[in-house]
N, C-alpha and C positions, 0 to 999 in steps of 0.2 A: 579421508573425510567420508563419513558414512552418509549414504543418501536415503536409507530406508526409514529415517526418523520422522520425515514429514509425510502426512497423508497424501495420497495421490492427487486429490482434488486441490489441496493447498499448493502442492508443487506445480500443478497445471496453471493455477492462477498466477503464481510467481513467474513461471516460465513465459506465460503469455504477456505479462506486464513488461518483463525484460525485453522480449522480442519486439513488442510494439514500440517501446521507448528507443531501442537501438535503431529500429527502422525509421522512426521520426527523426532521430539525429542524423542518420545517413541521408535522408531526403533533404535535410538542411545543409548538406555538404560539410558536416562536422569533421574537423581534422583529428580531434581527440574525443574520447567518450566523456560526456559530462556525467560524472559519478553522482553528483548531487541530484540531477534530474532523474537518473536511473533509480536512486534510492527513493526519491519522491514518488515515482511511478509504482514501485513495489509497495511502498507504504500505503498509497491510495488504493491499490488493488486489494490489500489485506484488511481495510477498514470494513467492519460489518455493514452490510447493506440494509439490514433491518434495525430499527431502533430498539432499545431495551424495552422490555415489557412494562416495567414500572420505574418510577423514580425520575430523577433529573440527570441530565448530562452535566459534566463539570462546568461547561460554559453557562449553564442556566443557574448555577448556585451563586448565592451572595450571602452576606452576613445574616440576613433574616430568614433564609430558607435552607440553610445547610445542615439541618438536623434530620 
């Protein structure tokens, strides 16, 4: 598996999200790793923090404004 494909800052965000979620699970006395929670933590960490400059997000679209 090649690790040089992700930019350093993106890798750092992913690593921090994984570490924080694993710590949260360990603090809760988890017996097994909750993979869904781990995936959710990584997904949430990778969501852009700034909104798009223009347009609407998919949640804002409806039949009258989707053009």
